[in-house]
N, C-alpha and C positions, 0 to 999 in steps of 0.2 A: 420500671427500670429506666434509667435515663438513657437518652440516645447515645451519649458518648461512651457508655459502658456496653452497648450492643456491638456485635461483630458486623462491620459493614460489608455488604455484598452488593455488587452492581450488575444488574441484568439489563441487557440491551433488547429492545423490541424491534423486530424486523418483519418484513412481509410486504406483499404487493399492495399498492394503493387500494383503499376501500376494503381491506380485509378486516378492519376493526381494531387495529392496534391501540389507538388512543382510547377507545371505549373500554377495552380490556384493562388498560392502565387505570382508567377512572374507577372501575369497579374494584380493582385490587387496592387502590391507594387510600391511605388514611391521612397522609400529610402532603400537601401540595406546595411546591416551592414557588418562588417568584416567577420562574421560567417553566411552569408546569402546565400540562394539558392544553396545548395550543394557545398559550398566552399571547403569542405574537398577533398583532392586529390583522395582518394579512391572512393568518390561519383562520381567524373568525370570519373574515370577509369571503375567503375562497372556499371554506369548508373542508380544507385539507391541512394536514401537518406540513409545515414548511421549515420548521426549525427544531432543534433539540428541546425536548421537554423533560423535566425532572420531577418525579413524585416518589413517595416512599410509603412503606408500611412495615410494621413490626411482625416478625414471624419467629416464634420461639426465642432463641438467643440472638437473632439476627435483626439488623436494620437493613431492609431491602430497598435499594434505590432502583427505580425503573427509569431507564433512559430511552425515551421514545423518539425515534427519528423518522423522517419522511419515507413513504413508500413509493412516491412518484419517481419515475425513471430519471427525470431531469434534476432531481435533488439527491441523487445517491451519494454525492460527495459529502453531503451533510450527515447522512447516516454513517458513512465511513469515518467521519471525524470522531465518532463516539467510541470506536474500537479500542483506542488506547486506554480507556478507563473502565471497560466492562470485564467482568469475570466469566459470565456465561450469557447465552442468548436465548430469547424466547421468540420462536418463529411462528407467526400467525398466518393461518390459511383459511380462506373462505371455503367452507365445505361445498358450497354450490358451484364453485369454480375450480377447485383443486389447485395444485401448485401451478403458478404462473411464471412469466418471464422474470419478474423482479424477485420472486421467491428463489429461483435458481441463482440469480445474480447475488442476492444477499447471502445465500449459502456459500458461494464461492468467496465472497468478501469475508465472511466469518471464518471459513477454513484457512484462507490465505494469511489472516492475522493471528492464527494459532489460538483461536477460541475453540476449545475442544468439547465443551459441554453445551448441549442445546436441549431445549424443551419445546415440543411442538404443540401448538394450541389450535384446534380446529374450531372455528367460530361460526356463528349464525345457524346453529342446528335447529333453531325455532322456525326457520323458514325453509328447511330442507325437506323435500317430499320423498326422497329415496330411502334406501336401507343404510342407516348410519354405520352399522358394523361393516357392511360391504365396502362403503366408501373409506372407512378407516383402514381397511385391509389394503386398498389401492394406494393410499397415501403412505402406508408402512412400506409397501413394495417400492414406491418411489424413493424413500429414504434408504432402502436397502441397496440402491444403486449408487449411493453417495458414500463418502468416507464416514458419515455419522452412523450408518448401519441400520439394519432392520429393527433392532431392539430399542431404537430411540424412544424416550418416553413421550406419549401422545395423550392429550386430554381434549375432550369435546365439551364446548361451552356455548352458551348464548349470552353474550355481553348485554344484549337488550333486555333479556329476562333475568339476568344475573343468576343463571343456572350453571352448575358444574364447577363453581369456583372453590368450594371446599376441597374437592378432589384435586383441583389444580394447585391449591396452596400446599396440600400434603405432598404433591409431586415435586413442587419447587423445594420444599424442605428436605425431602429425600435426596434430591439431586445435589443440593449445596452441602448436605452432610457427607456426600460421597467424594468430595474433592477437597484438597488441602490448599488454602490460600496463604501464600507467604508474602507478607508485607515488609518492605525495606524501611524500617524506622530509624536505622542508623546512618543512612545516607544524607545527602544534601536535601534541603526542602525544594521539591519540584512540584509546581501546581500549574497545569494547563488551564488557562482562563477561558471559560465558556460563555459567561455573561458578565457585564459590568454596567453599573448605573449609579446615579447619585440618590441619596435620600436626604430630604431637607432636614437640617439640624444635625445630621450625622456626617455627611460627606460621601466619599467614594466607597462603593461596595463592589467587591469582586467575588464571583462564585466559581468554584472548580473542585476537582477531586485531587486530593493529595496523592501523588505517585510515590513519593519517598520522603522520609524525614519526619520530624515532629515539630509542629507549629505551636508557638506559644504567644500569649498576649504580651505586648511590649517589644516583640522582636522587630527588627528592621528587615523589610523585604524590598528587592528591586524587581521592577517589571521590565523584562527584556523582550525584544531588542530596543524598545523605545526609551530606555534609560530614565525612567521616572521611579522614585522610591519613596518610602514612607514607613511609619511605625504602625504596627498592628494595634488598634485600639480595642477591638473586640472580635470574637469568633463565635459563629453559630453553626450548629449541626441541626438542620431542619427546624429552625425557629427556637432552639434551645441554646442559651448562652453557655459557653464552656471556656475554661482557662487554657486548654490545649487540645490539639487534635492530631491524630496519627495518620501515617500512610494508610490509604484506603478510605478515609473519611471524606464525605462530600461536605464542603464548608462554604459559608458566606463570611467574608472577611471585611471588616471596616478598617480602612487604612488611612491614616492622616497624612496629608501632603501630596497625594497622587495627582497627576494631571490626567484626568479621565479622557480628555480629548485625544490623547495620543494612543490610547489603548484600543486593541481590536482582538477578536477571537483568534487565537493562535499565539498570542503573547504568553509568556510564562512568568509566574511570580516565584522568586527563588532567593535564597541567601547566598548563592554561589554562582554568579554569572559565568565563571570560568568552566562550569560543567557543560557549557554549550559552545557550539561554533555557529557562526553566521556566514553561510556560504551558499554557493550555487553550483559547485562542481564536486562530484564525489564518485567513488567507485563502489559498486554494490554486487552482491550475488543475487540474481533474480531467480526466485522459485516460481516459475511460471505454471499456471494451472493447466492440467491436462485437458480441460474442456474448452480452453481458449484456443481457437483454431488459426487465426491469422498469423502469418510470419511476422517476426519483429526485425525489420531491416535496420541497417546502420543509419541512425538519424530519425527513426520513427518518432512522431510526436506522441507524447503521453500526458496524462494527468497523474500527478503523484500526491498522495495524501500522507503528510508527515505531521503526526499529532493531530491538531484540530484545523490544520491548514491544507487546502488542496490547491495546487498551482500547476502550471503547465511547463513543459520542457521537452527535451529530446533524449532518447536513449540510444546508446552506441554500443552494441554487442561486440565483444572481442574475444580472442583466445590468446594465450601467452605462448610465445615461441622464443625461448632463450632470453627471457626478460623483455621481449618486444611485444607490444599490444597490436595484434593483427586484426584488422577490420573483418567482420563477418556478419552473417545474417542468422538469426536463431529461429528455428522452426518449432512446431509443436512437439517434435521428438527430442529436441535439445533441452533436456530437463536440467535446471539449475545452471544457467549460463552467467558469465561475468559481463559487466557492462559499466560504462561511464555514463552518468546522468548529468546533463547540463540544463539547468533551470533558467527561465527567463528573468527570475528575480531571486534575490537571496532569501533564505529561510533559516529559521533556527533549527539546529539539529543537536540532540544530546550526543556527547562524545562517546558515552558508553553504548553498548549494543542497542541498536534502534531498528525496529521493523517498520517498513513503509508499505503502502498499498499502491500498486501501479494499475491504472485504468486506461481504456481507450474510449473516452466519452464522445469522441467524434464519430464512433460507429453508431448505427441505428439502435434505438432502445429495444427493438425486437430481438436483438442478439445479445449474447453474454459478453459484456464489455470489460470484465475484470481480468487483466492479464495475469496478475498474481501478486506476490509480495516481494520485497527486496530487503536484504540485510546489509547494513552499512559496513563497508570494509575499510575505506580510506577517504580522507577529505583532501582536496587539492586546492592550492591557491589559484591555479589557472589550468586550463585544459591540458592534459598530457599529450605527448607525441604519440601518434598512431602510425601504423605501417599498413600498406596495402600492396597487393601484387599487381604489377602492370605487365601484361603479356604482349610481347612484340612477335610479329610473324615474318619470317624470311622464307626464301625458297632456294632449293638446290639449283645451282647454275651448271655445275659440272661434277658428276659423281665419280669420275674416273681420272681426275687430274693427278699427275705424278706426285704433286705436293700434298695431296689429300682431297677430301670432299669440299668443294667450293660452294659457299652460300652467299647470296645477296639479300639485301633488304633489312638486315638487323642494324646496320650502321650506314650513315649517309656520306661518310668521308673516311680517309685513312686515319685521321685523328680520332674520330668516333670509334673506329674499329679497334684502335689500340686500347681504348678505355674499357672495352668489354672483353678483352682477351682474358681467359681463365674462368669466365662466368659459366655456370651450369646451364644445361639445356634440358628440355623435356625429352624423355625416351622416344625413340631408340638412340638419340644422340646423347653424348656425354657432356662435353663442354667445348668452348671456343678455344682452339689450339693456337691460332696465329692469325695475323692479317694477311691479305692477299691483294697485291696491286695497290693502286692509289685511289680507288673510287669507293672504298668502304666494304669491299668483299672480305670474307673471312674463311678460314679453314676450320671445319668442325670435326670432332671425333665421334665415333660410333661405338656402341657397347658390344656389338657383334660384327666383327670384320667380314663374316661370311654373309651377313644380311645384305641383300641387294637394295640399293636406293636408286631412284631415277631422277632425271631432270624434272624440276617442277614440284617435287615433294616438299611439303611444308616443314619448317624448322621453327620451334617456339622457344623464345627466351623469356623466362618468368623472373622478374626482378622485384625486390621489395623497395618501395618508395615511402619515405616518411612524410608526414604532414601533421599540422596542428589545427584543431578546431578553432573557429573564431568564437571568442567569448561573446555571448548574446548581449 
């Protein structure tokens, strides 16, 4: 059966460094792409995965693409960049070490980006001296404490000895048969570019996974935001030439007329540039993960992964008060807060519903650094107006004056005192009733006339002040 007639499924490989993800991909894979199995020269030199790798194998009616990302803590943003294109995740754990820090971090990443189906692979059973069943029970209990649950499918293998892989393949088949993948073939052509390179005699080659639309030979595509375009000369699905490819297919595209020097990972190939915005200020709903402990203060620096690009910026939590954006701080208890994100550089964002990953990669890699996901609500041309409360403190000068309770310190002059007449005060006081004298004193009301106040008691005036963030 030809590749183009198979149902494409994309499985991301996740796990702590040295758990054996790439070796497992090697055993499973039948077709290796140009960017497969640690093809990057530095991967070979350093002995670790440092970039996304793509390989595939046929399983029943499916063409399975394995997307292998780095397990190293410093490279998690590369693993995060694969989340937009994968349908389920394969989480690899070294049975000799059990779940480690990046195991947990990857699980939060997977959960945050709404990848609901996972398969757990316990590797290196050939060098494990303990009771495998007992260890699997412990690992199952670990997953029982996560959103994926105690009944998550778990398979024990030895990638080195190539043992346990028939059971793993059967488990993969059972898992992908259990969920329905809906591909958007009627929408615009949207292809996030993960690799690009020239081939002598052919010209520019782009590789990526079609998120929506149907791609055909001789179509014109534009690569944005770099604004270089060309005609599709040929399309391949894992080395097989095809006349067309659908949403869900991983493709290599030969495009005539492209300027490859302009292109980078994070660009998109599309037939409709207007499906995107190129911006650096937007409003989001943040779905913060319950395991992320630090508070998110107003202006906290973050890393944000949008498609295949991770960039830096700042997040500004707020709550809405009669249409005003009030500055606030979000704690672990504030589930699902709204925020403005201001990036240091403009990025491409699809105008339709778009999920992003928020991280705090400035934190030590020994902690969980995934803040959560964010859902795009609104794009701004410039930072919006915010409001914050400024509290002024005054003191009671005379609680028994015939004209009322006299307060000093909330205004410095009679003119200033006039400006704050009518403003509300913190209880037990009600509001500023009038000015008193010529030196900024005022008369304040009290909610309970029977309540006794004395000279020197504090009076607080809480005012909303507006301000605008400076565009970075």
